[in-house]
C-alpha positions in Angstrom: -55.9 -164.7 11.7 -57.1 -164.6 8.1 -57.7 -160.8 8.4 -54.2 -160.3 9.9 -52.6 -162.2 6.9 -54.7 -160.1 4.5 -53.4 -156.8 6.1 -49.8 -158.0 6.0 -50.2 -158.8 2.3 -51.7 -155.4 1.5 -48.9 -153.7 3.4 -46.2 -155.7 1.6 -47.6 -154.9 -1.8 -47.8 -151.3 -0.9 -44.2 -151.3 0.3 -43.0 -152.8 -3.0 -45.1 -150.8 -5.3 -42.9 -147.7 -5.5 -43.1 -145.9 -8.9 -40.7 -143.2 -10.1 -42.1 -139.7 -9.9 -43.7 -138.1 -12.9 -41.3 -136.0 -15.1 -41.6 -132.3 -14.6 -43.3 -130.5 -17.5 -41.1 -127.4 -17.0 -37.3 -127.4 -17.6 -35.3 -127.6 -14.5 -33.8 -124.4 -13.1 -30.2 -123.6 -14.0 -27.7 -124.7 -11.4 -26.3 -121.9 -9.3 -22.8 -121.0 -10.2 -20.6 -121.3 -7.1 -17.2 -119.9 -6.4 -14.4 -122.6 -6.4 -13.6 -124.0 -3.0 -10.4 -122.6 -1.5 -7.4 -125.0 -1.7 -6.7 -127.2 1.2 -3.9 -126.1 3.4 -0.6 -127.6 2.4 1.5 -129.5 4.9 4.7 -127.9 6.0 7.8 -129.4 7.5 7.6 -127.9 11.0 7.1 -129.2 14.5 6.9 -127.5 17.8 10.1 -126.7 19.8 8.8 -126.4 23.4 10.7 -124.3 25.9 8.2 -123.9 28.7 4.7 -124.8 29.9 1.8 -122.5 30.8 2.7 -119.2 32.3 -0.6 -119.1 34.1 0.1 -122.0 36.5 2.6 -122.2 39.4 4.3 -125.3 38.0 7.9 -126.0 37.2 9.6 -129.1 35.7 13.0 -130.1 36.8 14.8 -132.0 34.1 18.1 -133.9 34.2 20.3 -134.9 31.3 22.2 -138.2 31.3 24.6 -137.3 28.5 26.6 -139.9 26.6 30.3 -139.3 27.3 33.5 -141.3 27.3 33.0 -142.2 31.0 29.1 -142.2 31.2 29.2 -141.2 34.9 26.2 -141.3 37.2 25.7 -139.1 40.3 23.4 -141.1 42.4 23.2 -138.2 44.9 20.9 -136.3 42.5 18.5 -139.2 42.3 18.6 -139.8 46.1 17.7 -136.2 46.7 14.7 -136.4 44.3 13.5 -139.5 46.1 14.0 -138.2 49.6 12.1 -135.0 48.8 9.4 -136.8 46.7 10.2 -134.6 43.7 9.0 -135.8 40.3 11.5 -135.3 37.5 12.1 -135.9 33.8 15.4 -137.7 33.0 16.7 -137.2 29.5 18.7 -140.4 28.7 21.5 -140.7 26.2 21.5 -144.0 24.4 25.2 -144.6 25.0 24.7 -143.7 28.7 21.9 -146.2 29.0 24.0 -148.9 27.2 26.8 -148.3 29.7 24.4 -148.2 32.8 21.8 -150.9 32.2 21.3 -151.7 35.9 20.9 -148.0 36.7 18.2 -147.7 34.1 16.3 -150.6 35.5 16.6 -149.1 39.0 15.4 -145.7 37.8 12.4 -147.3 36.0 11.1 -148.6 39.4 10.2 -145.1 40.5 6.9 -143.8 39.0 7.8 -140.2 39.8 10.5 -140.3 37.1 9.8 -139.8 33.4 12.3 -140.8 30.7 13.1 -138.5 27.7 15.4 -139.0 24.7 18.8 -137.3 24.6 20.1 -138.9 21.4 22.5 -141.8 21.3 25.9 -140.2 20.9 25.2 -136.6 22.1 25.7 -135.2 18.6 25.4 -131.6 17.5 22.1 -132.4 15.8 21.8 -129.4 13.4 25.2 -130.4 12.0 24.1 -134.0 11.2 23.3 -133.6 7.5 22.1 -137.1 6.9 18.4 -137.4 7.9 18.7 -141.2 8.3 21.6 -140.9 10.7 19.7 -138.3 12.7 16.7 -140.5 12.9 18.8 -143.4 14.1 20.3 -141.2 16.9 16.7 -140.9 18.1 15.3 -144.3 17.3 18.4 -146.1 18.7 17.8 -144.4 22.0 14.1 -145.2 22.0 14.9 -148.8 21.5 17.5 -149.2 24.3 15.4 -147.2 26.8 12.4 -149.5 26.0 14.5 -152.7 26.1 15.8 -151.8 29.6 12.8 -150.2 31.2 9.7 -151.0 29.1 9.0 -147.3 28.8 8.9 -145.3 25.5 10.1 -141.6 25.8 7.7 -139.0 24.5 10.1 -136.0 24.6 13.5 -135.2 22.9 16.1 -132.9 24.5 18.6 -131.7 21.9 22.2 -131.9 23.1 23.7 -128.5 23.9 20.2 -127.1 23.4 21.0 -126.8 19.7 17.9 -127.3 17.5 16.3 -126.0 14.3 13.1 -126.7 12.5 14.6 -129.7 10.5 15.8 -131.4 13.7 12.4 -130.9 15.3 10.6 -132.2 12.3 12.7 -135.4 12.1 12.2 -135.9 15.9 8.4 -135.7 15.2 8.9 -138.5 12.7 10.3 -140.6 15.5 7.2 -139.9 17.6 9.0 -137.3 19.8 8.2 -133.7 20.8 11.3 -131.5 20.9 11.7 -130.1 24.4 14.3 -127.5 25.1 14.2 -125.3 28.2 14.0 -121.7 29.3 16.0 -122.0 32.5 19.6 -123.4 32.3 21.0 -124.0 35.7 24.6 -123.5 34.6 25.7 -126.6 36.4 28.1 -127.8 33.7 30.2 -124.6 34.1 33.5 -125.7 35.7 34.0 -122.3 37.3 30.5 -122.0 38.9 29.7 -122.6 42.6 26.8 -124.3 44.4 25.5 -120.9 45.7 25.6 -119.4 42.3 23.6 -122.2 40.8 21.0 -122.0 43.6 20.7 -118.2 43.5 20.4 -118.2 39.7 17.6 -120.9 39.5 15.6 -119.3 42.3 16.0 -115.9 40.8 15.0 -116.8 37.2 12.3 -119.4 38.0 8.9 -118.5 36.5 5.5 -120.3 36.1 5.9 -122.9 33.4 9.7 -123.0 33.5 11.7 -126.0 32.4 14.9 -126.2 34.3 17.8 -128.2 32.9 20.4 -129.8 35.1 22.7 -132.9 34.8 23.0 -136.3 36.5 26.0 -137.6 34.7 29.0 -135.9 36.4 29.9 -136.0 40.0 32.1 -132.9 39.7 29.2 -130.7 38.8 27.6 -128.8 41.7 24.2 -130.2 40.9 23.8 -132.7 43.8 24.9 -130.1 46.3 22.7 -127.4 44.9 19.6 -129.5 44.4 18.2 -129.6 48.0 18.2 -125.8 48.3 16.7 -125.4 44.8 13.8 -127.8 45.6 13.2 -126.1 49.0 13.4 -122.6 47.6 11.0 -123.3 44.7 8.4 -124.9 46.9 8.8 -122.0 49.4 7.9 -119.7 46.5 4.7 -121.7 45.9 5.8 -123.7 42.9 4.6 -127.3 42.3 7.4 -129.5 40.9 6.1 -131.8 38.2 7.3 -133.9 35.3 7.3 -132.5 31.8 4.2 -134.5 30.8 2.3 -133.0 33.7 3.6 -129.5 32.9 2.4 -129.7 29.3 -0.8 -131.7 29.9 -3.1 -128.8 28.9 -0.9 -127.6 25.9 -2.0 -127.8 22.3 0.7 -127.7 19.6 0.1 -126.1 16.2 0.6 -128.4 13.3 2.2 -125.7 11.2 3.9 -122.5 12.0 4.8 -120.7 8.8 7.1 -117.8 9.3 9.0 -115.3 7.1 11.8 -115.0 9.7 15.1 -116.5 8.6 16.0 -119.9 9.9 18.4 -119.9 12.9 19.6 -122.6 15.2 18.4 -122.2 18.8 21.2 -122.6 21.3 20.9 -122.9 25.1 21.8 -119.9 27.1 24.2 -120.0 30.0 24.5 -118.0 33.2 25.9 -114.6 32.2 
């Protein structure tokens, strides 16, 4: 035991007996002159504007806008078809529409195959809203009411009329939203179109990664009548119908996309 204590004492003294190294007799070498570090990249006010998913996968997202209007109608036939065919979908909800249809919102939230998106509160022409605070409230007000009614928080923002520019997308990103437009307008709001024309157009133009926009807020639109054939035709062509979140699950967004191109507002196309 005595020998063990002696060894510990020697070890402890050795551990505490560090002395500074002797000074070098020769002057230290001159420090190497290095080139200055490149400046860090500056932040830029841009955010992605998504129009489609991967073109390498046979997936398509069907999306339905519930626009805020004076009447805030609801075509339950659209939802019934989606449920009967087990078709997932992303529903872009207007805040005013949700406010007018609280029970509908609570009912829709019961179905896990449906994903909610943000379609602004009043269905404003967003690039024309010059007040950033008002634009932000259009988005945040919708986020609040969707959450209050359903417990869900939308991740994606669909600009009304498909009108969007980099400023709108940037402010949407400040509300925690990714701006999601579309590459395949169904043309269902056109008062002169027919069920056959909508079906033929969507099936003709559908491509891997397409985001199709339709509507669920107007019973006079041909959407409900066209939807069964659209779903059947897309699946016959080998497409998997998914929500936007699933369509974009393997996408990576750039944080900055500088461009010398002049700014222009993107507007949704219609069936020619």
